[in-house]
C-alpha atoms as one frame of an Amber mdcrd trajectory, in Angstrom:
protein
   8.362   1.909  -4.768   5.070   0.289  -4.080   2.304   0.412  -6.704  -0.976
   1.194  -4.969  -3.285   0.396  -8.054  -3.759  -2.790  -9.959  -6.897  -2.228
 -12.092  -7.046  -1.871 -15.882  -7.337   1.852 -16.869  -8.578   3.429 -19.962
  -7.769   6.787 -21.416 -10.335   8.721 -19.611 -11.721   6.182 -17.091 -15.032
   5.577 -18.835 -16.055   9.193 -18.583 -16.232  11.263 -21.789 -15.231  14.709
 -22.097 -17.725  17.265 -23.300 -15.086  20.055 -24.062 -11.360  20.753 -24.391
  -9.119  20.526 -21.357  -9.148  23.422 -19.074  -5.899  25.287 -18.008  -4.841
  25.974 -14.593  -4.079  29.674 -13.991  -1.058  30.597 -11.805   1.521  28.763
 -10.027  -0.029  28.362  -6.554  -2.708  25.689  -6.293  -5.002  24.576  -3.482
  -6.933  21.273  -3.514  -9.639  21.176  -1.038  -9.846  17.671   0.342 -13.139
  15.739   0.427 -14.696  15.604   4.005 -14.831  11.717   3.939 -11.821   9.999
   5.111 -12.273   7.316   2.523 -12.836   9.705  -0.337  -9.708  11.748   0.603
  -7.740   8.406   0.231  -9.100   7.951  -3.275  -8.355  11.625  -4.121  -4.613
  11.179  -3.249  -3.880   9.764  -6.890  -5.300  12.920  -8.290  -2.864  15.106
  -6.229  -0.041  13.000  -7.480  -1.185  13.374 -11.052  -1.501  17.144 -10.518
   2.079  17.368  -9.293   3.236  15.536 -12.351   1.396  17.830 -14.568   2.639
  20.934 -12.839   6.013  20.046 -11.578   6.927  23.730 -10.761   3.776  24.819
  -8.948   3.308  25.257  -5.287   0.613  22.708  -4.350  -1.197  22.610  -0.912
  -4.189  20.548   0.413  -6.812  22.134   2.732  -8.337  19.441   4.733  -9.920
  18.836   8.228  -7.667  18.210  11.130  -8.623  14.564  11.203  -6.973  14.162
   7.814  -3.728  15.999   8.190  -1.684  12.864   9.099  -2.990  11.327   5.933
  -1.892  14.051   3.752   1.501  14.565   5.503   2.442  10.789   5.305   3.972
   9.490   2.237   2.946  12.359  -0.391   6.191  14.162  -1.175   4.217  15.739
  -3.930   2.764  18.246  -1.410   4.403  21.516  -0.439   1.858  22.360   2.242
  -0.997  20.792   4.251  -3.341  23.415   5.743  -5.626  21.866   8.224  -8.689
  23.304   9.999 -10.629  22.161  13.117 -13.816  20.329  12.196 -15.713  22.876
  14.183 -14.359  25.971  12.443 -16.736  28.142  10.461 -16.065  29.316   6.771
 -15.069  32.620   8.064 -12.542  31.135  10.424 -11.062  28.980   7.655 -10.926
  32.004   5.350  -9.005  33.926   7.983  -6.538  31.076   8.248  -6.079  31.115
   4.495  -5.499  34.946   4.467  -2.968  34.470   7.144  -1.034  31.993   5.113
   2.102  33.298   3.336   0.890  31.948  -0.102  -1.844  33.497  -2.050  -3.510
  30.836  -4.192  -4.281  31.445  -7.898  -6.384  28.316  -8.405  -8.298  25.874
  -6.347  -9.845  22.351  -7.061 -12.854  21.579  -4.885 -14.628  18.332  -4.690
 -17.742  19.120  -2.581 -19.588  21.985  -1.087 -18.948  22.729   2.461 -17.258
  25.416   4.911 -13.844  24.872   3.036 -15.399  25.530  -0.381 -17.054  28.691
   0.937 -13.767  29.838   2.512 -11.875  29.453  -0.819 -14.555  31.633  -2.475
 -14.579  34.334   0.308 -10.805  34.776   0.105 -11.271  35.534  -3.528  -9.075
  32.622  -5.193  -9.457  33.715  -8.877  -9.945  30.288 -10.464 -12.085  27.659
  -8.630 -12.578  24.405 -10.426 -14.835  21.416  -9.767 -17.570  19.253 -10.864
 -21.218  20.459 -10.520 -21.738  18.470  -7.313 -24.662  19.202  -4.992 -24.319
  22.814  -3.797 -20.876  23.269  -5.096 -21.557  25.037  -8.329 -22.136  28.476
  -6.644 -18.547  28.520  -5.307 -17.000  27.604  -8.802 -15.700  29.852 -11.506
 -14.930  26.889 -13.859 -17.475  23.992 -13.737 -15.935  20.768 -15.116 -18.719
  18.763 -16.824 -18.422  15.259 -18.064 -20.923  12.991 -19.584 -21.050   9.082
 -18.722 -22.585   6.341 -20.662 -24.052   3.082 -19.311 -21.409   0.408 -18.422
 -19.783  -1.466 -15.693 -19.429   0.091 -12.205 -16.052   1.963 -12.062 -13.849
   2.523  -9.127 -14.367   5.825  -7.326 -10.616   6.792  -7.737 -11.521   7.488
 -11.499 -13.860  10.287 -10.443 -10.977  12.199  -9.100  -8.512  11.333 -11.858
 -10.882  12.233 -14.519 -10.641  15.924 -13.375  -6.989  15.908 -13.672  -7.473
  14.608 -17.394  -9.789  17.513 -17.994  -7.018  19.736 -16.898  -4.641  18.047
 -19.415  -2.773  15.934 -17.019  -1.696  12.302 -17.960  -3.605  11.017 -15.014
  -4.289   7.380 -15.559  -0.581   6.238 -15.263   1.463   4.381 -12.690   2.973
   7.308 -11.277  -0.260   8.599  -9.873  -0.461   5.496  -7.683   3.150   5.226
  -6.480   4.177   5.182  -2.730   7.579   4.989  -0.812   8.434   1.515   0.066
   7.392   0.051   3.578   9.927  -0.317   6.288  11.592  -3.726   6.702   9.013
  -6.293   7.840   9.097  -7.428  11.462  11.209 -10.635  12.174   8.128 -12.423
  13.430   4.715 -12.239  12.018   2.825  -9.208  13.251  -0.831  -9.085  12.217
  -2.844  -5.983  12.540  -6.564  -6.553  13.323  -9.387  -4.185  12.653 -12.755
  -5.926  13.128 -14.833  -2.672  13.492 -16.124  -0.562  10.806 -17.217   3.092
  10.837 -19.590   2.398   8.074 -22.019   0.544  10.372 -22.628  -2.835  11.924
 -23.492  -4.551   8.648 -19.927  -4.002   7.610 -18.662  -6.076  10.471 -17.866
  -9.757  10.185 -18.951 -11.874  13.097 -16.623 -11.616  16.091 -16.459 -15.302
  16.810 -15.001 -15.999  13.340 -12.366 -13.510  13.875 -11.354 -15.746  17.042
 -11.500 -18.829  14.956  -9.108 -17.161  12.320  -6.631 -16.164  15.187  -6.637
 -19.742  16.471  -5.941 -21.216  12.908  -3.190 -18.709  11.880  -1.478 -19.061
  15.299  -1.498 -22.889  14.984  -0.121 -22.820  11.581   2.572 -20.147  12.123
   4.842 -19.876  14.965   5.329 -16.667  17.038   2.515 -14.878  15.539   1.476
 -11.654  17.423  -1.858  -9.877  17.030  -2.565  -6.083  17.667  -6.186  -4.761
  17.611  -6.399  -1.230  15.824  -9.083   1.292  16.360  -9.139   4.233  14.094
  -9.556   6.710  16.797  -6.678   5.100  19.086  -6.949   3.089  22.118  -8.367
   5.817  24.494 -11.665   4.577  25.525 -13.173   4.817  22.061 -14.125   1.138
  21.852 -17.219   2.005  24.097 -18.580   3.967  20.935 -18.394   0.777  18.618
 -21.892  -0.414  17.872 -22.544  -4.021  19.059 -19.195  -4.080  21.021 -20.656
  -6.598  23.570 -20.448  -9.068  20.701 -16.603  -8.495  20.686 -16.151  -9.064
  24.333 -14.472 -12.437  23.903 -12.138 -11.123  21.275 -11.214  -8.061  23.224
 -10.427 -10.206  26.455  -7.981 -12.512  24.694  -4.574 -12.859  26.395  -2.874
 -13.153  22.839  -4.355  -9.873  21.543  -2.767  -6.644  22.176  -4.598  -3.243
  21.911  -2.687  -0.680  19.916  -1.345   2.064  22.164  -0.974   4.756  19.580
  -1.998   8.271  20.810  -2.279  10.188  17.560  -2.831   9.471  13.743   0.829
   9.811  12.842   1.869   7.034  15.366  -1.224   5.054  14.194   0.025   4.916
  10.495   3.624   4.174  11.714   2.459   1.201  13.793   0.382  -0.027  10.810
   3.146   0.205   8.353   5.433  -1.836  10.676   3.076  -4.744  10.720   3.340
  -7.849   8.507  -0.355  -7.595   7.328  -3.829  -6.428   8.255  -7.082  -8.349
   8.604  -9.843  -5.898   8.412 -13.537  -5.315   7.842 -14.437  -2.837   4.989
 -13.753   0.435   6.792 -11.172   3.315   7.027  -8.338   1.290   8.462  -8.198
  -0.869   5.347  -7.788   2.296   3.275  -5.056   3.506   5.587  -3.277   0.366
   5.019  -3.687   0.734   1.283  -2.304   4.311   1.721   0.989   3.026   3.321
   1.124   0.003   1.077   0.464  -2.646   3.756  -0.689  -6.039   2.524  -4.330
  -6.631   3.798  -7.114  -9.108   3.656 -10.390  -7.010   3.516 -13.776  -8.487
   4.328 -16.514  -6.950   2.169 -20.297  -7.205   2.989 -22.863  -4.651   1.806
 -20.437  -2.440  -0.098 -19.245  -3.036  -3.879 -15.486  -3.738  -4.050 -15.536
  -2.805  -7.591 -16.449   0.603  -6.623 -14.797   1.187  -3.300 -12.267  -1.493
  -2.579  -8.852  -0.254  -1.026  -6.421   0.498  -3.861  -3.539  -1.683  -4.792
  -2.909  -5.305  -5.643  -1.843  -5.765  -2.019  -5.329  -5.356  -0.853  -6.982
  -8.785  -1.025 -10.821  -8.460  -1.059 -12.686 -11.370   0.368 -16.467 -11.470
  -0.362 -19.249 -13.948  -1.079 -21.563 -12.229  -3.432 -25.227 -12.602  -2.471
 -28.426 -11.469  -4.228 -29.128  -8.330  -2.032 -25.403  -7.003  -2.262 -24.220
  -4.410  -2.666 -26.913  -2.610  -0.510 -24.769  -0.161   1.400 -27.010  -0.376
   4.445 -25.330   0.518   7.708 -27.707  -1.916   9.519 -28.921  -5.106   7.726
 -32.667  -5.345   7.254 -32.479  -9.068   6.660 -30.116 -11.757   8.012 -26.566
 -10.326   7.304 -26.046 -13.006   4.806 -23.325 -11.134   2.896 -21.123 -11.418
   5.973 -22.249 -14.810   7.279 -21.475 -16.539   3.993 -17.929 -15.480   4.361
 -16.280 -18.442   5.839 -13.203 -18.789   8.094 -11.450 -20.762   5.487 -11.924
 -17.964   3.018 -10.419 -15.401   5.384  -7.542 -17.605   6.576  -6.699 -18.054
   2.859  -6.777 -14.425   2.112  -4.828 -13.435   5.172  -2.014 -15.973   4.374
  -1.777 -14.622   0.877  -1.332 -10.983   2.480   1.211 -12.261   4.877   3.313
 -13.796   1.965   3.214 -10.446   0.099   5.132  -8.723   2.841
């Protein structure tokens, strides 16, 4: 088993309970996935904790279609994955739930939206969640916590703390275990993800990726490189901001473009790599989900808050005075990215390669 968490944990993750743990009603439970892909990755540990707490329950996740492969891959704790089209209305999602052969007794909801409204419309008796913006009106049980000043804590604790409120032993190793990766390839195969869905400020300069490729290829014999794009290789590179800056990288003869046609194939190809070199973005979290060692370059984001889970995820970062700022576009000189050197990235990537 691969452990996907390597941060010290406390009994309640730094959040302090205001009341006694709640009790889940019934044996059929539905978890409504967060809409953000990254947040969905962070919520997986909570679903594992829920399964360990309710071993006999039927547990389903309700998610957008774009997340269905994530929830279907490597999470044996789930009995069902119910996916809906991103364009579906709350009424359509409710109809889909009513047609399903399980009538849910309880639901855990992380944020307001069409899925939260649909859960309410079909009359799930117990609906639990935090008092997040716009969500409270859909809940029957509001889970309140009080926090005190202290260091920034990783986002995964937000999800696990709700499980603690339900009486689960959430902050334990079993919440972060994943099936082992397949056997590593005979020759080093590096997945490359230089783009980020979070914005251009999250992307390391393209010319430095080229330098890293040259250094690693010189140091290691028979290295192959595959460029991954989250949407697949079906013309979506045209949507990447600042793509012209990556033209020399994309035109390299020693760089293959991933030919995966769907998300399931995407995760399979990723898991069959030796390591990943990526900017802070969704592909880095996908690698963490399957347990692939990765060197992840951080810029405007805070790794202590949103780093990919697991000791196999190596964060490469040069802290600067204006970071973290979380800006999609840098209003200054992109110093958080420019001060990350080629040598730092080569060292991090070689550490990731050795982990496989």
